C-alpha positions as CSV (number, residue, x, y, z in Angstrom):
1,X,-261.7,78.9,110.1
2,X,-264.7,80.2,112.0
3,X,-262.2,81.7,114.4
4,X,-260.6,83.8,111.7
5,X,-264.0,85.0,110.5
6,X,-265.1,85.9,114.0
7,X,-261.8,87.9,114.4
8,X,-262.7,89.8,111.2
9,X,-266.1,90.6,112.6
10,X,-264.5,91.9,115.8
11,X,-262.3,94.2,113.7
12,X,-265.4,95.5,111.9
13,X,-267.0,96.3,115.3
14,X,-264.0,98.3,116.3
15,X,-264.0,100.1,112.9
16,X,-267.7,100.9,113.4
17,X,-267.0,102.4,116.8
18,X,-264.2,104.5,115.4
19,X,-266.4,105.9,112.6
20,X,-269.6,106.5,114.4
21,X,-268.3,107.4,117.9
22,X,-264.6,108.3,118.1
23,X,-264.5,110.3,114.9
24,X,-267.6,112.3,116.0
25,X,-265.7,113.6,119.0
26,X,-262.1,113.5,117.9
27,X,-261.8,114.8,114.4
28,X,-258.3,113.8,113.5
29,X,-256.8,112.0,110.5
30,X,-255.2,109.5,112.9
31,X,-258.6,108.2,113.6
32,X,-259.3,107.8,109.9
33,X,-256.0,106.1,109.3
34,X,-256.5,103.7,112.3
35,X,-260.0,102.9,111.0
36,X,-258.5,102.1,107.5
37,X,-256.0,99.8,109.3
38,X,-258.8,98.0,111.0
39,X,-260.5,97.5,107.6
40,X,-257.2,96.1,106.2
41,X,-257.1,93.7,109.2
42,X,-260.6,92.6,108.5
43,X,-259.8,92.0,104.8
44,X,-256.6,90.1,105.8
45,X,-258.6,87.8,108.1
46,X,-261.4,87.3,105.4
47,X,-258.8,86.4,102.8
48,X,-257.2,84.0,105.3
49,X,-260.5,82.4,106.0
50,X,-261.1,81.8,102.3
51,X,-257.7,80.3,101.8
52,X,-258.2,78.0,104.8
53,X,-261.5,76.8,103.2
54,X,-259.7,76.2,99.9
55,X,-256.9,74.3,101.7
56,X,-259.5,72.2,103.6
57,X,-261.1,71.3,100.2
58,X,-257.7,70.4,98.8
59,X,-257.9,73.2,96.1
60,X,-254.5,74.5,97.2
61,X,-251.6,72.7,98.8
62,X,-250.6,75.4,101.2
63,X,-251.5,78.9,102.3
64,X,-248.9,81.5,101.1
65,X,-247.1,83.5,103.8
66,X,-247.0,86.7,101.7
67,X,-250.0,89.0,101.8
68,X,-249.6,89.8,98.1
69,X,-249.5,86.1,97.2
70,X,-252.6,85.4,99.3
71,X,-254.5,88.3,97.6
72,X,-253.5,87.1,94.1
73,X,-254.4,83.5,94.9
74,X,-257.9,84.5,96.2
75,X,-258.4,86.7,93.1
76,X,-257.5,83.8,90.9
77,X,-259.4,81.0,92.6
78,X,-262.5,82.7,94.0
79,X,-264.9,84.3,91.5
80,X,-266.3,87.7,92.2
81,X,-263.6,88.9,94.6
82,X,-261.8,91.3,92.2
83,X,-263.9,94.4,93.0
84,X,-263.4,93.7,96.8
85,X,-259.7,93.2,96.4
86,X,-259.4,96.5,94.5
87,X,-260.7,98.3,97.6
88,X,-258.3,96.2,99.8
89,X,-255.3,97.3,97.7
90,X,-256.4,100.9,98.0
91,X,-256.6,100.5,101.8
92,X,-253.1,99.0,101.9
93,X,-251.8,101.8,99.8
94,X,-253.3,104.4,102.1
95,X,-251.8,102.8,105.2
96,X,-248.3,102.9,103.7
97,X,-248.1,106.3,102.1
98,X,-247.5,109.7,103.6
99,X,-250.6,111.9,103.9
100,X,-251.7,115.4,104.6
101,X,-254.8,116.7,106.3
102,X,-257.5,119.1,105.4
103,X,-259.9,120.7,108.0
104,X,-258.6,118.6,110.9
105,X,-260.8,119.1,114.0
106,X,-263.6,120.3,111.8
107,X,-266.7,118.7,110.3
108,X,-265.3,118.0,106.8
109,X,-262.0,116.4,108.0
110,X,-260.1,114.9,105.0
111,X,-257.0,112.7,104.8
112,X,-255.2,113.2,101.5
113,X,-252.5,110.7,100.4
114,X,-249.3,112.2,99.0
115,X,-249.1,109.8,96.1
116,X,-248.8,110.2,92.3
117,X,-252.6,109.9,92.2
118,X,-253.8,111.4,95.5
119,X,-256.7,109.8,97.3
120,X,-258.9,111.9,99.5
121,X,-260.7,110.1,102.4
122,X,-263.4,112.1,104.2
123,X,-266.0,110.7,106.6
124,X,-268.4,109.7,103.8
125,X,-265.6,107.9,101.9
126,X,-264.6,106.1,105.1
127,X,-268.2,105.0,105.6
128,X,-268.3,103.7,102.0
129,X,-265.0,101.8,102.6
130,X,-266.5,100.3,105.8
131,X,-269.7,99.2,104.0
132,X,-267.6,97.5,101.3
133,X,-265.6,95.7,103.9
134,X,-268.8,94.4,105.6
135,X,-270.0,93.3,102.1
136,X,-266.7,91.4,101.6
137,X,-266.9,89.7,105.0
138,X,-270.5,88.6,104.3
139,X,-269.3,87.3,100.9
140,X,-266.6,85.3,102.6
141,X,-269.0,83.9,105.1
142,X,-271.3,82.8,102.3
143,X,-268.5,81.2,100.4
144,X,-267.3,79.3,103.5
145,X,-270.8,78.0,104.2
146,X,-271.3,76.7,100.7
């Protein structure tokens, strides 16, 4: 369980480096997308850590294999996770859809999803996503230590 949470923190460190160092020098949407994938990995590991704790406490019989089932189970069994999981679902959608770029290699680089309802991700939005992911991992750590 601690191992899973430590892995999530390592993903956050990598995402931090991507945002504050790599993106500063290499202004491409690939960096934005890779950072979002790191945030998804951190969320996945945080969700898994919560489920391991629930399994340990005999609140669930087994941990689901499907990511969607894991997400739904955490949303149902752990209070106050819904706003976090809303971000997580947005991240997942962004990693799977096609996208276009705006002002690549410039200061206001933006990734735009080609979806029914397009999502624009610029550096400020990416930082907001990063902070929400940190908040979620802290929440998970708090729940596990209760």
